N, CA, C and O of each residue as an XYZ file, in Angstrom:
352
protein
N     -11.070      2.763    -13.374
C     -11.438      2.096    -12.150
C     -12.012      3.144    -11.212
O     -11.449      4.229    -11.066
N     -13.117      2.824    -10.586
C     -13.791      3.753     -9.705
C     -13.126      3.860     -8.343
O     -12.216      3.102     -8.008
N     -13.607      4.820     -7.572
C     -13.040      5.085     -6.253
C     -13.201      3.889     -5.316
O     -12.263      3.537     -4.601
N     -14.367      3.265     -5.309
C     -14.616      2.159     -4.380
C     -13.817      0.912     -4.746
O     -13.385      0.170     -3.864
N     -13.620      0.681     -6.032
C     -12.799     -0.462     -6.412
C     -11.334     -0.196     -6.063
O     -10.613     -1.118     -5.683
N     -10.891      1.051     -6.189
C      -9.535      1.390     -5.793
C      -9.378      1.291     -4.276
O      -8.314      0.911     -3.789
N     -10.420      1.627     -3.532
C     -10.410      1.491     -2.083
C     -10.299      0.019     -1.688
O      -9.517     -0.334     -0.806
N     -11.076     -0.829     -2.337
C     -11.011     -2.270     -2.078
C      -9.634     -2.814     -2.431
O      -9.071     -3.617     -1.687
N      -9.098     -2.385     -3.552
C      -7.758     -2.796     -3.966
C      -6.731     -2.399     -2.916
O      -5.836     -3.182     -2.597
N      -6.850     -1.197     -2.379
C      -5.924     -0.728     -1.348
C      -6.024     -1.516     -0.059
O      -5.012     -1.784      0.588
N      -7.233     -1.889      0.316
C      -7.408     -2.691      1.528
C      -6.746     -4.056      1.376
O      -6.060     -4.525      2.284
N      -6.952     -4.683      0.232
C      -6.360     -6.000     -0.005
C      -4.842     -5.877     -0.161
O      -4.096     -6.713      0.350
N      -4.386     -4.844     -0.860
C      -2.944     -4.635     -1.045
C      -2.258     -4.381      0.297
O      -1.134     -4.838      0.505
N      -2.903     -3.672      1.196
C      -2.340     -3.440      2.526
C      -2.194     -4.729      3.313
O      -1.197     -4.927      4.007
N      -3.185     -5.607      3.209
C      -3.102     -6.899      3.891
C      -1.979     -7.747      3.307
O      -1.246     -8.400      4.050
N      -1.839     -7.743      1.984
C      -0.760     -8.505      1.335
C       0.597     -7.929      1.710
O       1.538     -8.678      1.971
N       0.707     -6.601      1.739
C       1.971     -5.963      2.117
C       2.340     -6.309      3.553
O       3.516     -6.505      3.860
N       1.353     -6.385      4.429
C       1.599     -6.749      5.828
C       2.130     -8.173      5.918
O       2.989     -8.465      6.750
N       1.622     -9.061      5.066
C       2.110    -10.441      5.059
C       3.523    -10.542      4.493
O       4.295    -11.406      4.909
N       3.868     -9.674      3.554
C       5.182     -9.708      2.919
C       6.261     -9.146      3.832
O       7.368     -9.682      3.886
N       5.949     -8.070      4.552
C       6.956     -7.406      5.392
C       7.203     -8.189      6.675
O       6.256     -8.570      7.363
N       8.461     -8.430      6.998
C       8.768     -9.107      8.256
C       8.683     -8.144      9.435
O       8.771     -6.928      9.268
N       8.513     -8.697     10.606
C       8.512     -7.886     11.817
C       7.166     -7.252     12.106
O       6.177     -7.485     11.410
N       7.160     -6.446     13.153
C       5.930     -5.792     13.577
C       6.022     -4.306     13.271
O       6.955     -3.629     13.703
N       5.049     -3.806     12.523
C       4.998     -2.383     12.241
C       4.142     -1.649     13.272
O       4.177     -0.422     13.357
N       3.394     -2.389     14.035
C       2.523     -1.781     15.029
C       1.262     -1.217     14.407
O       1.152     -1.120     13.185
N       0.324     -0.851     15.239
C      -0.891     -0.221     14.754
C      -2.035     -1.172     14.472
O      -3.174     -0.727     14.331
N      -1.778     -2.442     14.386
C      -2.847     -3.403     14.150
C      -3.302     -3.440     12.700
O      -2.763     -2.753     11.832
N      -4.311     -4.267     12.471
C      -4.804     -4.484     11.113
C      -5.529     -3.278     10.546
O      -5.433     -3.018      9.346
N      -6.248     -2.538     11.368
C      -6.983     -1.381     10.870
C      -6.033     -0.326     10.312
O      -6.252      0.198      9.220
N      -4.997     -0.024     11.049
C      -4.004      0.945     10.586
C      -3.299      0.404      9.347
O      -3.035      1.155      8.408
N      -2.993     -0.889      9.337
C      -2.342     -1.493      8.184
C      -3.200     -1.379      6.935
O      -2.691     -1.069      5.858
N      -4.487     -1.626      7.069
C      -5.383     -1.535      5.922
C      -5.526     -0.098      5.437
O      -5.572      0.155      4.233
N      -5.596      0.839      6.373
C      -5.665      2.250      5.968
C      -4.378      2.698      5.281
O      -4.412      3.440      4.300
N      -3.253      2.241      5.804
C      -1.982      2.556      5.156
C      -1.890      1.867      3.795
O      -1.242      2.379      2.883
N      -2.533      0.717      3.658
C      -2.586      0.041      2.366
C      -3.340      0.852      1.330
O      -2.952      0.894      0.163
N      -4.415      1.494      1.752
C      -5.172      2.352      0.838
C      -4.309      3.540      0.406
O      -4.269      3.888     -0.774
N      -3.621      4.154      1.365
C      -2.717      5.260      1.037
C      -1.613      4.765      0.108
O      -1.242      5.453     -0.844
N      -1.093      3.576      0.384
C      -0.043      3.004     -0.456
C      -0.525      2.688     -1.857
O       0.225      2.848     -2.820
N      -1.768      2.242     -1.988
C      -2.317      1.963     -3.315
C      -2.433      3.253     -4.119
O      -2.122      3.277     -5.309
N      -2.877      4.316     -3.471
C      -2.924      5.606     -4.150
C      -1.520      6.064     -4.536
O      -1.306      6.555     -5.644
N      -0.561      5.902     -3.619
C       0.825      6.283     -3.902
C       1.386      5.461     -5.062
O       1.994      6.010     -5.981
N       1.181      4.146     -5.016
C       1.674      3.288     -6.084
C       1.046      3.619     -7.425
O       1.732      3.626     -8.447
N      -0.258      3.894     -7.434
C      -0.929      4.268     -8.672
C      -0.435      5.601     -9.207
O      -0.253      5.769    -10.413
N      -0.223      6.536     -8.313
C       0.260      7.858     -8.720
C       1.675      7.762     -9.283
O       1.962      8.305    -10.349
N       2.569      7.061     -8.555
C       3.944      6.900     -9.033
C       3.995      6.103    -10.335
O       4.777      6.419    -11.232
N       3.165      5.078    -10.433
C       3.122      4.282    -11.657
C       2.664      5.094    -12.849
O       3.169      4.923    -13.959
N       1.713      5.973    -12.622
C       1.244      6.839    -13.693
C       2.288      7.846    -14.130
O       2.422      8.141    -15.317
N       3.030      8.374    -13.163
C       4.041      9.386    -13.479
C       5.307      8.752    -14.064
O       5.798      9.194    -15.103
N       5.831      7.729    -13.407
C       7.111      7.159    -13.814
C       7.017      6.218    -15.013
O       7.885      6.221    -15.885
N       5.946      5.406    -15.048
C       5.856      4.364    -16.067
C       4.718      4.576    -17.049
O       4.509      3.758    -17.945
N       3.971      5.679    -16.887
C       2.803      5.947    -17.718
C       1.847      4.746    -17.709
O       1.315      4.347    -18.745
N       1.648      4.190    -16.523
C       0.856      2.973    -16.361
C      -0.630      3.261    -16.523
O      -1.130      4.291    -16.070
N      -1.314      2.354    -17.162
C      -2.764      2.422    -17.320
C      -3.396      1.615    -16.199
O      -3.237      0.395    -16.156
N      -4.102      2.263    -15.300
C      -4.658      1.599    -14.124
C      -6.177      1.527    -14.187
O      -6.851      1.691    -13.171
N      -6.707      1.286    -15.353
C      -8.161      1.260    -15.537
C      -8.792     -0.074    -15.170
O      -9.987     -0.116    -14.878
N      -8.032     -1.165    -15.176
C      -8.599     -2.485    -14.933
C      -8.261     -2.962    -13.529
O      -7.114     -2.881    -13.091
N      -9.286     -3.466    -12.822
C      -9.118     -3.937    -11.453
C      -8.278     -5.210    -11.405
O      -7.459     -5.376    -10.501
N      -8.473     -6.109    -12.370
C      -7.807     -7.406    -12.337
C      -6.515     -7.432    -13.141
O      -6.072     -8.500    -13.562
N      -5.913     -6.287    -13.356
C      -4.646     -6.197    -14.076
C      -3.489     -6.467    -13.118
O      -3.465     -5.958    -11.997
N      -2.535     -7.272    -13.572
C      -1.364     -7.566    -12.760
C      -0.569     -6.297    -12.469
O      -0.019     -6.142    -11.379
N      -0.510     -5.403    -13.429
C       0.206     -4.136    -13.270
C      -0.432     -3.288    -12.161
O       0.277     -2.699    -11.344
N      -1.746     -3.230    -12.133
C      -2.456     -2.469    -11.106
C      -2.170     -3.029     -9.722
O      -1.890     -2.273     -8.792
N      -2.239     -4.345     -9.578
C      -1.992     -4.987     -8.286
C      -0.544     -4.817     -7.842
O      -0.284     -4.562     -6.667
N       0.400     -4.956     -8.773
C       1.812     -4.815     -8.416
C       2.116     -3.403     -7.923
O       2.844     -3.228     -6.945
N       1.565     -2.402     -8.594
C       1.790     -1.021     -8.156
C       1.133     -0.746     -6.808
O       1.711     -0.055     -5.970
N      -0.062     -1.277     -6.592
C      -0.755     -1.066     -5.313
C      -0.015     -1.744     -4.173
O       0.140     -1.154     -3.104
N       0.439     -2.960     -4.378
C       1.167     -3.672     -3.325
C       2.525     -3.011     -3.086
O       2.946     -2.853     -1.940
N       3.204     -2.627     -4.157
C       4.490     -1.930     -4.007
C       4.343     -0.623     -3.251
O       5.152     -0.321     -2.374
N       3.320      0.158     -3.578
C       3.070      1.399     -2.851
C       2.733      1.148     -1.394
O       3.149      1.910     -0.521
N       1.983      0.087     -1.119
C       1.629     -0.257      0.259
C       2.855     -0.657      1.056
O       2.981     -0.301      2.228
N       3.755     -1.393      0.431
C       4.994     -1.779      1.116
C       5.816     -0.536      1.454
O       6.356     -0.428      2.555
N       5.912      0.395      0.514
C       6.661      1.636      0.761
C       6.067      2.410      1.935
O       6.795      2.865      2.818
N       4.740      2.558      1.943
C       4.080      3.306      3.018
C       4.239      2.585      4.359
O       4.464      3.236      5.380
N       4.125      1.251      4.374
C       4.306      0.511      5.623
C       5.740      0.610      6.133
O       5.962      0.691      7.341
N       6.711      0.605      5.229
C       8.103      0.773      5.656
C       8.337      2.154      6.268
O       8.991      2.276      7.304
N       7.808      3.177      5.632
C       7.949      4.540      6.159
C       7.255      4.662      7.509
O       7.797      5.258      8.439
N       6.051      4.097      7.614
C       5.322      4.116      8.883
C       6.112      3.382      9.977
O       6.190      3.852     11.112
N       6.696      2.227      9.627
C       7.490      1.479     10.588
C       8.706      2.254     11.064
O       9.076      2.171     12.236
N       9.333      3.007     10.164
C      10.485      3.824     10.562
C      10.069      4.954     11.489
O      10.760      5.250     12.464
N       8.945      5.582     11.187
C       8.474      6.705     12.011
C       8.028      6.231     13.390
O       8.418      6.810     14.404
N       7.220      5.194     13.428
C       6.709      4.684     14.704
C       7.816      3.982     15.492
O       7.839      4.042     16.721
N       8.723      3.323     14.791
C       9.819      2.608     15.453
C      10.744      3.516     16.229
O      11.313      3.103     17.240
N      10.904      4.748     15.774
C      11.756      5.706     16.471
C      11.210      6.037     17.853
O      11.979      6.189     18.801
N       9.905      6.150     17.975
C       9.300      6.509     19.249
C       9.343      5.386     20.258
O       9.236      5.643     21.458
N       9.495      4.141     19.815
C       9.482      2.998     20.724
C      10.847      2.668     21.310
O      10.920      1.966     22.319
N      11.926      3.150     20.712
C      13.261      2.829     21.203
C      13.542      3.578     22.503
O      13.188      4.746     22.660
N      14.187      2.870     23.427
C      14.505      3.478     24.712
C      15.968      3.367     25.003
O      16.426      3.827     26.049
């Protein structure tokens, strides 16, 4: 899978992760989509290392699950970091 298709996958995975996670993570949709791209890379990297996953196909369920899972992880971490600064 090429870089641009992985970028598109990350953007969509970030939007799906935002819909799955309850509450407000802050940052708006642009930050969410960028974090989704980072999460897709993280999910693909972890999937390759831990599960020896083959991420060559864009329409593979395994590819999408890893990208969405990575996006959820990154959004949770971002929410914890940003949430600390908002508490008074």
